[in-house]
N, CA, C and O of each residue as an XYZ file, in Angstrom:
528
protein
N       0.848     -1.184      0.003
C      -0.002      0.007     -0.001
C       0.895      1.230     -0.007
O       1.906      1.277      0.695
N       0.524      2.208     -0.795
C       1.247      3.468     -0.889
C       0.274      4.606     -0.550
O      -0.846      4.650     -1.058
N       0.706      5.493      0.289
C      -0.098      6.655      0.638
C       0.614      7.903      0.108
O       1.739      8.194      0.515
N      -0.025      8.628     -0.783
C       0.531      9.846     -1.346
C      -0.311     11.007     -0.880
O      -1.511     11.075     -1.149
N       0.337     11.925     -0.172
C      -0.338     13.095      0.400
C      -1.593     12.645      1.147
O      -1.538     11.708      1.943
N      -2.722     13.308      0.895
C      -3.949     12.930      1.596
C      -4.947     12.287      0.614
O      -6.159     12.421      0.778
N      -4.426     11.594     -0.399
C      -5.259     10.871     -1.363
C      -5.606      9.486     -0.825
O      -5.062      9.040      0.185
N      -6.511      8.827     -1.510
C      -6.882      7.454     -1.160
C      -5.632      6.565     -1.285
O      -4.855      6.733     -2.225
N      -5.433      5.631     -0.359
C      -4.268      4.731     -0.446
C      -4.319      3.918     -1.745
O      -5.390      3.531     -2.212
N      -3.146      3.671     -2.307
C      -3.042      2.902     -3.542
C      -2.432      1.555     -3.187
O      -1.341      1.481     -2.622
N      -3.147      0.499     -3.524
C      -2.692     -0.858     -3.219
C      -1.971     -1.428     -4.435
O      -2.526     -1.511     -5.531
N      -0.713     -1.821     -4.206
C       0.119     -2.341     -5.286
C       0.581     -3.738     -4.899
O       1.070     -3.962     -3.792
N       0.419     -4.658     -5.814
C       0.875     -6.023     -5.535
C       2.355     -6.147     -5.881
O       2.910     -5.327     -6.612
N       2.978     -7.191     -5.339
C       4.370     -7.462     -5.645
C       4.502     -7.951     -7.093
O       3.580     -8.554     -7.644
N       5.623     -7.690     -7.676
C       5.961     -8.201     -8.982
C       6.072     -9.728     -8.877
O       6.615    -10.246     -7.901
N       5.561    -10.442     -9.880
C       5.685    -11.902     -9.921
C       6.342    -12.277    -11.246
O       6.300    -11.498    -12.198
N       6.942    -13.449    -11.318
C       7.627    -13.845    -12.561
C       6.732    -13.840    -13.804
O       7.231    -13.620    -14.908
N       5.448    -14.074    -13.656
C       4.569    -14.013    -14.832
C       4.614    -12.629    -15.476
O       4.367    -12.491    -16.674
N       4.929    -11.604    -14.682
C       5.046    -10.244    -15.232
C       6.243    -10.107    -16.177
O       6.250     -9.229    -17.040
N       7.260    -10.972    -16.020
C       8.421    -10.878    -16.891
C       8.053    -11.081    -18.361
O       8.652    -10.479    -19.252
N       7.063    -11.935    -18.598
C       6.606    -12.180    -19.965
C       5.974    -10.905    -20.552
O       6.209    -10.550    -21.708
N       5.181    -10.241    -19.735
C       4.538     -8.984    -20.175
C       5.597     -7.933    -20.460
O       5.519     -7.228    -21.466
N       6.589     -7.820    -19.580
C       7.648     -6.828    -19.756
C       8.387     -7.099    -21.067
O       8.675     -6.167    -21.817
N       8.695     -8.357    -21.348
C       9.396     -8.661    -22.584
C       8.559     -8.290    -23.805
O       9.082     -7.733    -24.770
N       7.274     -8.594    -23.766
C       6.397     -8.216    -24.885
C       6.370     -6.699    -25.045
O       6.478     -6.181    -26.156
N       6.223     -5.992    -23.924
C       6.186     -4.527    -23.978
C       7.501     -3.960    -24.493
O       7.499     -3.015    -25.281
N       8.618     -4.522    -24.061
C       9.906     -4.024    -24.527
C      10.096     -4.266    -26.015
O      10.775     -3.491    -26.689
N       9.508     -5.327    -26.529
C       9.625     -5.626    -27.954
C       8.711     -4.732    -28.802
O       8.985     -4.509    -29.981
N       7.619     -4.219    -28.201
C       6.678     -3.406    -28.972
C       6.814     -1.920    -28.700
O       6.494     -1.105    -29.565
N       7.283     -1.548    -27.509
C       7.401     -0.136    -27.144
C       8.860      0.305    -27.232
O       9.762     -0.412    -26.798
N       9.080      1.483    -27.795
C      10.432      2.023    -27.831
C      10.667      2.945    -26.636
O      11.811      3.210    -26.267
N       9.599      3.425    -26.041
C       9.688      4.344    -24.918
C       9.607      3.566    -23.601
O       8.581      2.953    -23.305
N      10.682      3.591    -22.812
C      10.726      2.860    -21.542
C       9.650      3.324    -20.582
O       9.127      2.512    -19.819
N       9.301      4.606    -20.591
C       8.283      5.095    -19.677
C       6.918      4.466    -19.961
O       6.124      4.270    -19.041
N       6.641      4.148    -21.233
C       5.382      3.488    -21.575
C       5.373      2.052    -21.038
O       4.342      1.557    -20.584
N       6.534      1.395    -21.095
C       6.642      0.043    -20.556
C       6.387      0.059    -19.068
O       5.639     -0.776    -18.559
N       6.997      0.999    -18.357
C       6.808      1.125    -16.910
C       5.338      1.439    -16.618
O       4.759      0.876    -15.689
N       4.744      2.315    -17.391
C       3.359      2.679    -17.208
C       2.426      1.476    -17.356
O       1.530      1.271    -16.537
N       2.643      0.687    -18.405
C       1.838     -0.520    -18.608
C       2.021     -1.499    -17.449
O       1.051     -2.071    -16.952
N       3.252     -1.686    -17.032
C       3.520     -2.603    -15.942
C       2.891     -2.109    -14.645
O       2.334     -2.906    -13.890
N       2.967     -0.836    -14.380
C       2.362     -0.278    -13.174
C       0.846     -0.444    -13.214
O       0.230     -0.700    -12.179
N       0.245     -0.306    -14.370
C      -1.216     -0.487    -14.436
C      -1.612     -1.919    -14.096
O      -2.727     -2.155    -13.630
N      -0.714     -2.880    -14.324
C      -0.975     -4.270    -13.946
C      -0.769     -4.495    -12.451
O      -1.429     -5.345    -11.853
N       0.140     -3.739    -11.851
C       0.479     -3.956    -10.443
C      -0.474     -3.232     -9.482
O      -0.620     -3.648     -8.333
N      -1.112     -2.171     -9.935
C      -2.006     -1.401     -9.060
C      -3.327     -2.155     -8.944
O      -3.996     -2.412     -9.945
N      -3.689     -2.500     -7.732
C      -4.901     -3.304     -7.493
C      -6.171     -2.465     -7.460
O      -7.258     -2.982     -7.717
N      -6.051     -1.188     -7.150
C      -7.212     -0.316     -7.143
C      -6.942      0.888     -8.074
O      -6.680      1.993     -7.599
N      -7.006      0.668     -9.379
C      -6.648      1.728    -10.326
C      -7.507      2.981    -10.244
O      -7.069      4.051    -10.667
N      -8.707      2.875     -9.718
C      -9.564      4.042     -9.594
C      -8.925      5.081     -8.669
O      -9.172      6.277     -8.825
N      -8.127      4.649     -7.731
C      -7.479      5.564     -6.787
C      -6.473      6.468     -7.484
O      -6.180      7.558     -6.993
N      -5.943      6.036     -8.611
C      -4.952      6.856     -9.311
C      -5.597      7.978    -10.131
O      -4.904      8.910    -10.539
N      -6.884      7.907    -10.374
C      -7.540      8.919    -11.193
C      -7.570     10.287    -10.526
O      -7.737     11.302    -11.202
N      -7.408     10.324     -9.194
C      -7.426     11.591     -8.473
C      -6.023     12.167     -8.270
O      -5.876     13.248     -7.700
N      -4.994     11.454     -8.731
C      -3.628     11.928     -8.536
C      -3.259     12.996     -9.550
O      -3.654     12.932    -10.714
N      -2.496     13.977     -9.091
C      -1.968     14.983    -10.002
C      -0.765     14.368    -10.750
O      -0.325     13.263    -10.431
N      -0.259     15.084    -11.722
C       0.905     14.601    -12.467
C       2.098     14.416    -11.537
O       2.821     13.426    -11.653
N       2.314     15.349    -10.619
C       3.417     15.256     -9.661
C       3.247     14.050     -8.753
O       4.215     13.342     -8.477
N       2.034     13.809     -8.289
C       1.774     12.671     -7.421
C       1.957     11.345     -8.168
O       2.475     10.374     -7.617
N       1.523     11.325     -9.426
C       1.720     10.127    -10.239
C       3.205      9.845    -10.427
O       3.636      8.692    -10.389
N       3.979     10.895    -10.629
C       5.437     10.726    -10.782
C       6.058     10.205     -9.481
O       6.950      9.358     -9.514
N       5.592     10.706     -8.353
C       6.059     10.217     -7.058
C       5.744      8.728     -6.923
O       6.596      7.951     -6.493
N       4.543      8.334     -7.283
C       4.140      6.925     -7.229
C       5.030      6.067     -8.117
O       5.512      5.022     -7.681
N       5.255      6.495     -9.360
C       6.062      5.714    -10.294
C       7.514      5.644     -9.821
O       8.160      4.604     -9.946
N       8.023      6.745     -9.282
C       9.407      6.745     -8.771
C       9.538      5.776     -7.603
O      10.497      5.009     -7.522
N       8.554      5.822     -6.693
C       8.576      4.914     -5.543
C       8.520      3.458     -6.003
O       9.294      2.621     -5.539
N       7.607      3.170     -6.908
C       7.435      1.791     -7.390
C       8.683      1.325     -8.129
O       9.120      0.189     -7.946
N       9.253      2.173     -8.947
C      10.467      1.793     -9.662
C      11.581      1.456     -8.698
O      12.271      0.448     -8.855
N      11.753      2.297     -7.706
C      12.832      2.099     -6.729
C      12.593      0.892     -5.818
O      13.527      0.148     -5.520
N      11.365      0.697     -5.382
C      11.072     -0.327     -4.368
C      10.528     -1.648     -4.918
O      10.665     -2.682     -4.264
N       9.924     -1.633     -6.085
C       9.328     -2.847     -6.627
C       9.986     -3.374     -7.889
O       9.948     -4.578     -8.145
N      10.585     -2.504     -8.679
C      11.047     -2.928     -9.990
C      12.567     -2.996    -10.140
O      13.085     -3.909    -10.783
N      13.281     -2.041     -9.554
C      14.725     -1.974     -9.727
C      15.412     -3.258     -9.285
O      15.231     -3.726     -8.160
N      16.198     -3.814    -10.189
C      16.976     -5.036     -9.962
C      16.095     -6.247     -9.665
O      16.570     -7.222     -9.084
N      14.852     -6.203    -10.044
C      13.961     -7.349     -9.814
C      13.378     -7.910    -11.101
O      12.856     -9.025    -11.110
N      13.458     -7.167    -12.166
C      12.903     -7.653    -13.443
C      13.985     -8.436    -14.155
O      15.093     -7.943    -14.366
N      13.649     -9.663    -14.522
C      14.555    -10.524    -15.257
C      14.032    -10.670    -16.681
O      12.839    -10.515    -16.944
N      14.946    -10.971    -17.585
C      14.490    -11.341    -18.921
C      13.839    -12.715    -18.797
O      14.058    -13.432    -17.821
N      13.047    -13.068    -19.784
C      12.373    -14.370    -19.743
C      13.424    -15.487    -19.703
O      13.241    -16.481    -19.001
N      14.512    -15.329    -20.446
C      15.564    -16.342    -20.472
C      16.187    -16.498    -19.094
O      16.389    -17.617    -18.623
N      16.495    -15.361    -18.436
C      17.056    -15.423    -17.072
C      16.086    -16.080    -16.123
O      16.482    -16.892    -15.287
N      14.812    -15.736    -16.243
C      13.794    -16.305    -15.353
C      13.720    -17.820    -15.526
O      13.710    -18.565    -14.547
N      13.667    -18.264    -16.773
C      13.535    -19.700    -17.021
C      14.762    -20.467    -16.523
O      14.630    -21.578    -16.010
N      15.938    -19.889    -16.668
C      17.149    -20.521    -16.125
C      17.087    -20.582    -14.612
O      17.421    -21.607    -14.017
N      16.667    -19.501    -13.988
C      16.529    -19.463    -12.533
C      15.487    -20.466    -12.067
O      15.709    -21.187    -11.095
N      14.349    -20.517    -12.754
C      13.285    -21.450    -12.383
C      13.769    -22.890    -12.526
O      13.449    -23.742    -11.697
N      14.531    -23.155    -13.566
C      15.071    -24.503    -13.751
C      15.936    -24.898    -12.545
O      15.797    -25.996    -12.006
N      16.821    -23.999    -12.133
C      17.692    -24.318    -11.006
C      16.924    -24.430     -9.693
O      17.246    -25.277     -8.859
N      15.924    -23.595     -9.504
C      15.117    -23.693     -8.274
C      14.299    -24.986     -8.270
O      14.161    -25.628     -7.229
N      13.767    -25.361     -9.407
C      13.007    -26.620     -9.475
C      13.946    -27.806     -9.244
O      13.577    -28.790     -8.604
N      15.165    -27.692     -9.776
C      16.163    -28.747     -9.606
C      16.526    -28.911     -8.120
O      16.860    -30.004     -7.664
N      16.452    -27.796     -7.380
C      16.738    -27.844     -5.947
C      15.520    -28.285     -5.145
O      15.540    -28.274     -3.915
N      14.461    -28.674     -5.849
C      13.228    -29.223     -5.279
C      12.429    -28.206     -4.453
O      11.828    -28.560     -3.438
N      12.426    -26.952     -4.892
C      11.529    -25.992     -4.255
C      10.102    -26.386     -4.583
O       9.195    -26.274     -3.758
N       9.930    -26.847     -5.798
C       8.647    -27.357     -6.222
C       8.882    -28.099     -7.522
O       9.896    -27.886     -8.188
N       7.972    -28.950     -7.880
C       8.191    -29.746     -9.087
C       7.722    -29.031    -10.354
O       7.926    -29.540    -11.456
N       7.101    -27.867    -10.217
C       6.595    -27.200    -11.419
C       6.941    -25.715    -11.417
O       7.045    -25.075    -10.370
N       7.111    -25.203    -12.603
C       7.381    -23.775    -12.760
C       6.124    -22.943    -12.496
O       6.221    -21.772    -12.131
N       4.958    -23.541    -12.677
C       3.697    -22.809    -12.459
C       3.622    -22.248    -11.047
O       3.211    -21.104    -10.856
N       4.009    -23.031    -10.071
C       3.989    -22.567     -8.678
C       4.960    -21.404     -8.496
O       4.628    -20.400     -7.866
N       6.148    -21.548     -9.046
C       7.167    -20.493     -8.913
C       6.714    -19.197     -9.543
O       6.996    -18.121     -9.016
N       6.008    -19.280    -10.677
C       5.612    -18.068    -11.387
C       4.533    -17.273    -10.655
O       4.260    -16.129    -11.020
N       3.928    -17.848     -9.649
C       2.918    -17.120     -8.880
C       3.480    -16.543     -7.579
O       2.765    -15.879     -6.828
N       4.756    -16.801     -7.319
C       5.380    -16.313     -6.089
C       5.886    -14.879     -6.298
O       6.305    -14.530     -7.401
N       5.852    -14.052     -5.257
C       6.385    -12.691     -5.385
C       7.897    -12.724     -5.628
O       8.596    -13.589     -5.102
N       8.384    -11.797     -6.412
C       9.801    -11.754     -6.754
C      10.703    -11.679     -5.501
O      11.743    -12.337     -5.483
N      10.351    -10.908     -4.458
C      11.229    -10.927     -3.277
C      11.392    -12.332     -2.689
O      12.464    -12.676     -2.191
N      10.346    -13.131     -2.745
C      10.438    -14.507     -2.257
C      11.368    -15.322     -3.163
O      12.174    -16.115     -2.676
N      11.256    -15.128     -4.461
C      12.132    -15.815     -5.425
C      13.586    -15.434     -5.145
O      14.461    -16.300     -5.120
N      13.843    -14.154     -4.936
C      15.211    -13.706     -4.680
C      15.743    -14.321     -3.394
O      16.914    -14.696     -3.329
N      14.913    -14.429     -2.386
C      15.305    -15.072     -1.137
C      15.607    -16.548     -1.370
O      16.571    -17.079     -0.818
N      14.799    -17.205     -2.173
C      15.035    -18.620     -2.490
C      16.383    -18.768     -3.194
O      17.126    -19.706     -2.905
N      16.704    -17.877     -4.094
C      17.998    -17.916     -4.808
C      19.134    -17.764     -3.801
O      20.123    -18.494     -3.868
N      19.000    -16.816     -2.864
C      20.028    -16.624     -1.841
C      20.220    -17.883     -1.006
O      21.351    -18.248     -0.684
N      19.135    -18.541     -0.657
C      19.203    -19.759      0.146
C      19.920    -20.866     -0.628
O      20.761    -21.570     -0.068
N      19.595    -21.021     -1.899
C      20.255    -22.035     -2.711
C      21.752    -21.735     -2.819
O      22.584    -22.632     -2.685
N      22.082    -20.467     -3.064
C      23.507    -20.091     -3.162
C      24.248    -20.362     -1.863
O      25.380    -20.844     -1.883
N      23.621    -20.059     -0.739
C      24.234    -20.314      0.565
C      24.450    -21.820      0.763
O      25.497    -22.242      1.255
N      23.468    -22.613      0.383
C      23.562    -24.073      0.510
C      24.716    -24.602     -0.336
O      25.479    -25.458      0.111
N      24.841    -24.092     -1.555
C      25.914    -24.528     -2.460
C      27.273    -24.185     -1.848
O      28.185    -25.012     -1.874
N      27.417    -22.991     -1.304
C      28.674    -22.593     -0.674
C      29.009    -23.492      0.512
O      30.159    -23.895      0.686
N      28.006    -23.804      1.323
C      28.226    -24.700      2.461
C      28.685    -26.076      1.995
O      29.580    -26.670      2.595
N      28.081    -26.577      0.938
C      28.456    -27.883      0.417
C      29.901    -27.846     -0.122
O      30.662    -28.796      0.064
N      30.260    -26.759     -0.779
C      31.628    -26.621     -1.296
C      32.640    -26.593     -0.163
O      33.706    -27.201     -0.259
N      32.301    -25.883      0.916
C      33.209    -25.830      2.069
C      33.366    -27.208      2.716
O      34.466    -27.596      3.109
N      32.270    -27.931      2.820
C      32.332    -29.288      3.392
C      33.188    -30.216      2.518
O      33.941    -31.046      3.027
N      33.057    -30.059      1.198
C      33.842    -30.881      0.281
C      35.322    -30.547      0.395
O      36.164    -31.442      0.327
N      35.653    -29.258      0.569
C      37.059    -28.859      0.759
C      37.623    -29.427      2.041
O      38.757    -29.906      2.064
N      36.833    -29.380      3.124
C      37.276    -29.932      4.416
C      37.486    -31.430      4.290
O      38.471    -31.962      4.804
N      36.581    -32.114      3.618
C      36.700    -33.568      3.459
C      37.928    -33.894      2.597
O      38.599    -34.896      2.844
N      38.222    -33.085      1.615
C      39.373    -33.332      0.739
C      40.679    -33.136      1.503
O      41.662    -33.817      1.211
N      40.714    -32.225      2.472
C      41.926    -31.987      3.277
C      42.233    -33.147      4.194
O      43.397    -33.402      4.506
N      41.195    -33.861      4.634
C      41.378    -34.965      5.593
C      41.872    -36.160      4.918
O      42.086    -37.188      5.561
């Protein structure tokens, strides 16, 4: 939820991997990055009627906040996503990509961190075992 000035609160959902497909389509059809962000934001806002009362400045504040907090360093290309999903499925997070594509991106990023940590721990154990 985002509160801008004394306007109605705007409810925004987390980015999910299914959005990566939309972003790729938009990037292939739109030359203007701001239009891509605008389309994506319209998908993420759960109560779009609340944005109709925003001024241009308030809308810019909303888009800046969303870009910084929801989108920056979280959007993957479809190829990156599919590679990531393959590795997460291989680590038995779930047996299907469908479940992963409905998870919020922050959760996916946390899952990636956990897998990376596990791999490092296994490598350290293998090094210790090799020394003995």
